[in-house]
C-alpha positions in Angstrom: 54.2 209.3 39.8 53.9 205.8 41.3 55.0 202.8 39.3 51.4 201.7 39.0 50.3 205.0 37.5 53.3 205.1 35.2 52.5 201.6 34.0 48.9 202.6 33.4 50.0 205.7 31.5 52.3 203.6 29.3 49.5 201.1 28.6 47.1 204.0 27.8 49.7 205.4 25.3 50.0 202.0 23.7 46.3 201.5 23.4 45.9 205.0 21.9 48.6 204.3 19.3 46.9 201.1 18.3 43.6 203.0 18.0 45.2 205.6 15.8 46.6 203.0 13.5 43.2 201.2 13.3 41.4 204.5 12.6 43.8 205.0 9.7 43.0 201.5 8.4 39.3 202.2 8.7 39.6 205.4 6.7 41.7 203.9 4.0 39.5 200.9 3.8 36.3 203.0 3.5 38.1 205.0 0.8 38.8 201.8 -1.1 35.2 200.6 -0.6 33.8 203.9 -1.9 36.1 203.8 -4.9 34.4 200.5 -5.9 30.9 201.6 -5.0 31.4 204.7 -7.2 32.3 202.4 -10.1 29.2 200.4 -9.4 27.1 203.6 -9.4 28.6 204.6 -12.8 27.8 201.1 -14.3 24.3 201.2 -12.9 23.7 204.7 -14.4 25.1 203.7 -17.8 22.8 200.7 -17.9 19.8 202.3 -16.4 19.8 200.0 -13.4 18.2 201.1 -10.1 20.5 202.8 -7.6 19.4 200.5 -4.8 19.4 196.7 -4.6 17.3 195.8 -1.4 18.0 192.1 -1.8 21.8 192.6 -1.8 21.6 195.2 0.9 19.7 192.9 3.2 22.1 190.0 2.6 25.1 192.3 3.3 23.5 193.5 6.6 22.9 189.9 7.6 26.4 188.9 6.6 27.9 191.8 8.6 25.8 191.0 11.7 27.2 187.5 11.6 30.8 188.7 11.2 30.2 191.1 14.0 29.0 188.3 16.3 32.2 186.3 15.5 34.3 189.4 16.1 32.7 190.1 19.5 31.3 193.3 18.1 27.7 194.4 18.9 25.7 193.2 15.8 23.3 196.1 16.2 26.1 198.6 15.9 27.4 196.7 12.9 24.0 196.8 11.3 23.6 200.6 11.9 27.1 201.2 10.6 26.5 199.3 7.4 23.1 200.8 6.9 24.6 204.3 7.2 27.2 203.3 4.5 24.6 201.8 2.3 22.5 205.0 2.4 25.5 207.1 1.5 26.3 204.7 -1.4 22.6 204.9 -2.7 22.8 208.7 -2.6 26.0 208.6 -4.7 24.3 206.1 -7.1 21.2 208.4 -7.4 23.5 211.3 -8.2 25.2 209.3 -11.0 21.7 208.7 -12.4 20.9 212.4 -12.3 24.3 213.3 -13.8 24.0 210.7 -16.5 27.1 208.8 -15.3 
């Protein structure tokens, strides 16, 4: 193996280790986020509030798109990602409504 290939291999290994750490952070962060959204769903069910809040959802999407731009992340990807999470949260909140909290 040439020095250039060996160096590229080492850089690749370093990048992959960083990606693995960041993936773990994402998973644990999502877990923490869903812990809080589950608590919100229970509160909404207990107080007969609607499972969805379109005004807040729109504001959050706008906020995340702005954060994405500042982080040099594709804002469309950020919007799709948050929309997916919001839909999952709404389903959980609807289930709390059905289950009676």
